[in-house]
C-alpha positions, -999 to 999 in steps of 0.1 A, spaced: 719 124 -302 713 136 -337 678 148 -348 667 156 -312 636 173 -320 626 146 -346 628 122 -317 609 145 -293 581 150 -317 578 113 -324 577 104 -287 554 134 -280 528 123 -307 530 84 -298 524 94 -261 494 113 -272 482 84 -292 484 59 -263 471 84 -238 438 86 -259 432 50 -250 442 52 -212 421 63 -182 426 99 -176 438 93 -139 466 72 -151 482 101 -172 497 121 -143 515 91 -127 528 81 -161 540 115 -170 558 117 -135 575 85 -142 588 95 -175 598 130 -162 620 109 -136 635 88 -164 642 119 -185 659 135 -156 679 104 -148 690 96 -185 694 133 -197 729 125 -207 721 96 -226 702 92 -260 670 80 -243 666 113 -224 651 131 -253 623 105 -261 615 102 -224 611 141 -224 588 139 -255 567 112 -237 564 132 -205 553 165 -225 530 144 -246 512 129 -217 512 162 -198 497 181 -229 471 154 -232 459 157 -196 458 195 -198 438 192 -230 414 168 -214 408 190 -184 405 221 -205 384 209 -234 370 174 -230 359 172 -194 338 205 -195 317 187 -222 310 156 -203 280 170 -183 261 176 -216 258 139 -223 224 124 -215 207 159 -217 180 173 -238 182 210 -248 170 238 -273 202 245 -292 213 267 -320 238 249 -344 259 257 -374 261 230 -402 298 223 -409 316 218 -442 315 179 -439 277 177 -442 265 150 -466 232 131 -475 222 107 -448 204 74 -452 171 89 -444 155 108 -473 156 145 -469 182 144 -441 219 151 -438 246 139 -416 278 153 -404 293 175 -378 275 206 -364 289 234 -341 266 243 -311 266 280 -305 238 282 -278 225 259 -253 191 268 -238 198 305 -247 233 304 -232 263 310 -256 287 280 -261 309 267 -288 317 230 -294 312 204 -321 290 173 -322 284 146 -346 249 140 -358 236 112 -382 205 128 -393 193 163 -394 172 185 -417 186 191 -451 209 221 -450 241 235 -467 272 242 -449 271 274 -431 232 273 -425 221 279 -389 191 267 -371 176 261 -337 162 229 -328 156 204 -298 185 180 -294 194 150 -274 231 147 -265 252 116 -256 288 104 -256 304 92 -287 298 55 -296 327 32 -288 334 21 -323 361 23 -349 352 60 -357 354 74 -322 390 85 -321 386 98 -356 358 120 -344 379 131 -314 409 141 -338 385 165 -355 375 181 -321 343 162 -317 336 146 -284 297 143 -283 270 131 -306 236 147 -310 201 133 -319 178 157 -338 143 157 -319 124 184 -340 114 221 -334 133 233 -365 136 272 -366 160 286 -393 185 313 -384 206 337 -405 236 318 -422 270 318 -407 295 341 -426 327 328 -410 358 326 -432 359 288 -434 326 288 -452 339 314 -478 370 290 -484 345 261 -488 323 279 -513 356 290 -532 367 253 -533 332 242 -544 332 269 -572 367 259 -586 358 222 -585 326 230 -606 347 251 -629 369 220 -636 340 197 -640 323 221 -664 351 217 -691 357 179 -687 339 147 -687 323 134 -654 349 110 -645 379 131 -652 365 162 -637 356 145 -604 391 130 -604 410 163 -611 386 181 -584 398 154 -558 435 155 -566 439 193 -570 414 207 -545 407 179 -521 369 179 -531 358 142 -530 320 148 -525 312 139 -562 340 113 -567 323 81 -576 329 50 -555 343 31 -583 371 53 -588 380 54 -553 379 17 -549 400 13 -580 427 36 -566 426 20 -533 430 -16 -548 460 -4 -568 476 12 -538 476 48 -550 446 61 -530 470 88 -514 468 105 -550 431 112 -540 438 127 -507 457 160 -509 489 154 -488 528 161 -487 532 151 -523 506 176 -537 520 204 -515 557 195 -526 546 194 -563 527 229 -558 558 244 -544 578 229 -574 554 244 -600 559 279 -586 596 278 -583 595 293 -619 627 275 -628 650 292 -602 678 269 -590 689 290 -561 669 282 -529 676 315 -513 656 341 -534 636 357 -507 609 372 -526 601 337 -542 603 321 -507 576 346 -495 555 339 -525 558 301 -521 549 303 -484 518 324 -494 508 299 -518 512 271 -493 490 289 -468 463 295 -495 464 258 -505 461 247 -470 431 270 -465 415 261 -498 416 224 -493 398 228 -458 429 220 -437 428 182 -433 455 167 -411 476 154 -439 477 189 -456 482 205 -422 512 183 -415 528 188 -449 520 226 -449 537 229 -416 568 210 -427 571 231 -458 566 263 -441 594 255 -416 617 245 -445 609 278 -463 616 297 -429 649 279 -428 657 290 -465 646 325 -458 670 328 -428 697 308 -445 696 279 -421 698 241 -429 665 221 -427 661 185 -420 629 166 -430 627 145 -400 633 175 -378 606 196 -394 581 166 -392 589 162 -354 582 201 -349 548 196 -371 539 167 -348 543 188 -317 524 218 -332 494 195 -343 495 178 -308 493 210 -290 462 223 -309 444 191 -304 458 163 -282 436 137 -301 453 146 -335 475 116 -336 445 94 -335 435 105 -370 443 79 -397 456 106 -420 479 118 -394 493 82 -387 496 75 -426 512 108 -433 539 105 -407 545 69 -414 550 76 -450 575 103 -442 594 79 -421 594 52 -450 607 79 -475 635 88 -451 644 52 -446 645 49 -485 668 79 -487 691 65 -461 693 33 -478 700 50 -511 729 69 -497 743 37 -481 742 20 -516 759 49 -533 787 48 -507 793 10 -511 792 9 -550 825 10 -567 830 40 -589 825 33 -626 855 41 -650 838 47 -683 813 75 -690 786 51 -704 790 31 -672 783 64 -652 753 71 -670 738 35 -666 747 35 -629 729 68 -624 697 58 -643 698 25 -624 703 41 -590 674 65 -598 650 36 -608 661 17 -576 655 48 -555 619 52 -567 613 14 -561 628 17 -527 606 49 -518 575 31 -530 583 -1 -512 594 13 -479 566 40 -478 540 13 -483 557 -9 -456 557 19 -432 521 27 -437 510 -10 -437 506 -13 -398 483 18 -398 461 2 -426 458 -31 -409 451 -14 -376 422 5 -390 408 -25 -409 418 -14 -444 432 -37 -470 468 -34 -486 477 -37 -521 501 -61 -537 507 -41 -567 512 -8 -549 550 -4 -558 542 -10 -595 513 13 -595 532 40 -579 560 37 -605 536 39 -634 513 66 -621 528 90 -596 548 108 -622 516 117 -639 503 137 -610 524 168 -615 513 175 -652 478 168 -640 480 195 -613 496 219 -636 470 216 -664 444 219 -637 458 251 -625 462 266 -661 424 258 -666 413 276 -636 436 306 -639 428 312 -677 391 310 -670 394 345 -652 413 360 -682 394 376 -711 400 360 -745 414 327 -732 384 305 -737 402 285 -767 431 278 -746 409 266 -717 392 241 -741 425 228 -755 439 224 -720 407 206 -709 408 182 -736 445 175 -729 439 170 -693 409 148 -699 431 125 -720 458 125 -694 435 115 -667 419 89 -690 453 74 -694 461 75 -656 425 58 -649 435 30 -674 468 24 -659 454 24 -623 424 1 -635 450 -23 -653 470 -26 -620 440 -31 -599 429 -60 -622 463 -79 -617 464 -109 -594 471 -104 -557 461 -67 -561 439 -69 -530 455 -84 -499 432 -89 -470 453 -97 -439 438 -109 -405 443 -79 -382 456 -91 -349 478 -117 -364 495 -93 -389 500 -67 -363 518 -92 -342 540 -102 -371 549 -67 -380 556 -60 -343 580 -91 -341 598 -79 -373 601 -43 -358 617 -57 -326 640 -78 -347 650 -47 -368 658 -28 -335 679 -56 -322 699 -61 -354 703 -23 -356 718 -20 -322 741 -49 -329 751 -31 -362 740 -62 -382 714 -49 -405 725 -71 -434 718 -102 -412 685 -88 -406 674 -91 -441 677 -128 -441 662 -132 -407 632 -110 -418 628 -130 -448 628 -163 -429 603 -150 -403 581 -133 -430 577 -164 -451 571 -185 -421 544 -161 -409 528 -161 -443 527 -197 -443 512 -200 -409 487 -173 -417 475 -193 -448 472 -223 -428 453 -205 -400 428 -190 -424 420 -223 -444 384 -232 -441 377 -204 -417 342 -190 -422 335 -152 -416 300 -140 -414 296 -102 -415 266 -82 -410 267 -55 -438 244 -25 -447 217 -6 -428 217 -9 -391 181 -21 -388 181 -46 -417 217 -56 -425 227 -85 -449 250 -114 -441 281 -119 -461 295 -154 -456 331 -160 -469 352 -190 -469 384 -198 -489 381 -170 -514 343 -175 -521 312 -157 -507 275 -165 -502 253 -133 -497 221 -137 -476 203 -106 -488 177 -82 -474 171 -44 -477 174 -22 -507 200 -6 -531 220 10 -503 226 -26 -490 238 -37 -525 264 -8 -525 273 -17 -489 279 -54 -496 298 -46 -529 320 -22 -509 326 -46 -483 337 -75 -507 360 -50 -525 377 -42 -492 382 -80 -483 400 -91 -513 370 -94 -536 361 -131 -531 340 -149 -558 303 -146 -551 289 -179 -558 253 -172 -546 230 -146 -536 200 -154 -516 173 -128 -519 152 -131 -487 128 -103 -494 91 -112 -498 82 -83 -523 116 -77 -539 120 -45 -560 143 -45 -589 179 -43 -578 212 -43 -598 231 -75 -585 254 -73 -616 267 -108 -625 260 -124 -592 239 -157 -593 206 -149 -576 180 -170 -559 147 -154 -549 134 -172 -520 98 -165 -528 101 -187 -559 111 -216 -536 91 -243 -519 83 -241 -482 117 -257 -472 149 -261 -494 184 -274 -484 217 -271 -504 254 -271 -500 273 -238 -507 310 -229 -503 331 -259 -488 306 -280 -470 285 -252 -456 249 -263 -454 222 -237 -462 186 -244 -451 159 -220 -465 124 -217 -450 96 -197 -466 60 -190 -462 36 -162 -473 48 -136 -447 85 -143 -442 117 -161 -449 144 -178 -428 179 -189 -440 201 -210 -416 238 -216 -422 252 -248 -410 289 -247 -404 302 -279 -387 282 -282 -354 272 -243 -355 240 -228 -370 236 -192 -380 202 -178 -389 189 -147 -406 153 -138 -412 132 -115 -433 96 -106 -424 77 -128 -399 82 -164 -410 59 -190 -394 70 -227 -389 54 -258 -373 84 -264 -352 108 -238 -338 144 -238 -350 172 -237 -324 203 -218 -337 235 -207 -320 234 -171 -334 206 -151 -349 216 -121 -370 189 -98 -362 173 -71 -382 141 -52 -376 122 -83 -363 127 -113 -341 108 -142 -352 90 -165 -324 99 -195 -343 138 -189 -340 153 -199 -307 188 -184 -306 215 -187 -279 231 -154 -289 216 -125 -309 239 -101 -329 226 -68 -341 237 -34 -357 213 -12 -338 207 -6 -300 171 8 -304 152 -20 -321 117 -26 -307 122 -65 -302 150 -57 -276 123 -53 -249 111 -89 -255 146 -105 -251 151 -123 -218 177 -152 -217 196 -145 -248 229 -129 -250 228 -97 -272 259 -85 -290 259 -52 -306 283 -38 -333 275 -4 -347 295 -9 -380 302 -45 -393 298 -72 -367 318 -103 -377 311 -141 -366 342 -163 -371 337 -200 -371 364 -227 -375 343 -257 -384 339 -282 -355 363 -262 -334 354 -226 -323 330 -197 -327 343 -161 -319 331 -125 -326 349 -93 -339 337 -57 -337 309 -63 -310 302 -56 -275 275 -70 -251 244 -48 -251 229 -41 -217 191 -45 -218 168 -25 -196 
């Protein structure tokens, strides 16, 4: 078997990923089973993957016993603890509070060392240390649970008070953090706001000041990987500091490039994507130093094992999955290009050679962009993210602009520390601003193209991709990959047609915004109606949700607030319910009825979808006759005049929970979704039953 370490590393990481979702007691029997298979089939190709699966399961089990299980007794306890604010701290929804990860260094006076996630603690800078009263619990079972675990966080903490400041922590990671912030600020000083934020994100990985509009535009255009420092950035950095040497085996240069890679990894804060890319490049540089051949897939497999050894939950990180899948896509593109070159006839004329080489270079870039995007598509869908229909075009137009942007950024940072170079810094800043403005214009143009945003139904799309993957494996084993192209095209077109048919007239009602007072976004056939309550933070949350779901046309916003403050709804058509009569009915979307009730102290909106009724209230509305509904989307109150069969909420600590008796309560921490097929079915996504006391 070729590339044994690559297969071993892939199997190792995959086994750890699946083990994260399995009960711990299942791991040892599963590891024993795969150890037996590896022993029985060691002479065949499957022996290496079986050995990787066995080692991955065993490593995960050991990690669980050594790291995770000792922390489980802390859940449910309250203690006086000293904590250090980590570098991911950011403003929380509560004014004057921060959220992020904290490192617990003492528990009731006893030394300890573990990370927790906290949604609200007193405003503090990274590195600040304080003692307070805390209540600990297990992580919420939601979309972010495994991401937290991949960062080494296995508990969440609630701040209870008794704040006592302590001397700040002087650990090395905070020195690197402050250096990154200082360099980012130096970039922003010499550039306009948007371009400075963009350059700081691309060069230093500092996205704290990057505005949401830029991030959304890059994501819609399919080039959000440019904003996350990854293998591409590390590769360009190594290329910048090759100093024009064509020989790979100049050992002083190899040492310098290795030092720069390590420096860059530490400067960017060691995110998983940079850690993976840095390890791959360090392995490649070690091969060059010792005059040994290096294979990208083999180096990637070794990096997967190293990352999995230091944290068995590392493969659960979306950045880890996207990074490794992109490498597989790039390798597949390289294999395809070599096959194409081997099957093309040799041109006879010099001009034909030139045209062929240019055409093959362009084709290779298209194939890299397409196959890398295709390889990462399952990860995007599995994590609820949207794909871009213009990603290939945007990558061809923009990716080449990244290297000059990084070069000019480095020039600006370096020359600021040299005397007499201020005029050159200003010239370089102007050039970089113009360059980034051009990049932003291209990305924005691509993001505005039709089909730029593609929102796929999660489970259905993953099933289709799994079927296509199985077909690819079958045709590959039969050595009929050319036949696979036609089979995949037929299956893909059939799946698209069935998907469009299945989504027609489907109504999706999502609760979006703050947990105690979310809005309802109702979408059907590319249009949306918003039942709004809350403040400006809910406007931003709704805007982001619409952007992440193919940006449907907003036909109506119903403002349910009794005393609405001035909010920026943009160009959305808005109806303020306080200006309406006591009862109003109208039709929205495609035959979705909207009943609006209003009195002096509250308002109620009821969506009628076929024979189903979904209600949302603001304040305490009083009606002469109670309204019976199938589902009530609860906020911070539960009106007595609404009689629901099921209650959907985004908080598990509302005051009205104590008064619920016969109703079923479904809880979704992030974005609960109600899906209704008119006159047929009603289902839920991202919710779980809430056990009432």
